[in-house]
Phi, psi and omega in degrees: 000129181248135179252121179271118177249144184282172179304171192309316181299313177289328179295321175297318178301313180295318185289312189261323181277325182260355178057043180276116185294321179298317178295322178298316181293322178295317179295320178300319179295322182286319188266329187090165188296319184291310182290326176299314180298322179295314179295321179298318178294321180298324179279347182075022181267157172235183182300327185246358186229136177287157179243192179240152180302135179299147179298143176085000178256139181275157179278328177216159179303328180275359175084002180277153179292152182267355185291136174257006179291120183295341181287338180293330181237022181295320178247138176282181180295335178276357178091358180277147181279133176280120184298327180293314179292324179295323177297322177295318180296316179298318178299318179295318180299318179293322184280321189248339182095164186295317184298314181293318181291325176297323177295322177295318178297316179297332181296338175245024176059043178234159172267174180299332180273003177089358177280156181290145172278127179303144183304328183293343180262358181274000000 
């Protein structure tokens, strides 16, 4: 069985933000112990805990977010619902049910209707 891992920037995302052990070992092999420890500290990750992307680093060269979660872009800046993203949410609701889709929405601090969850409830 072969596991395809993406280049180093995505590999760091997998290793430190998603806490993927396979990605961590691949990154350790590529960087060596000193640089690996430095990158781990920059992400704020530990051996058992995922970290967050360091400040000032972009998610992609074009600056767009890497998330494919439809709840991140369900509502525009004007508060209106994007019909394409809503179709994705409806498809997910039909396939997985309300409870699972609500958990996906909560993962990006959103409600099922795409509005933000107030900080006091997080």
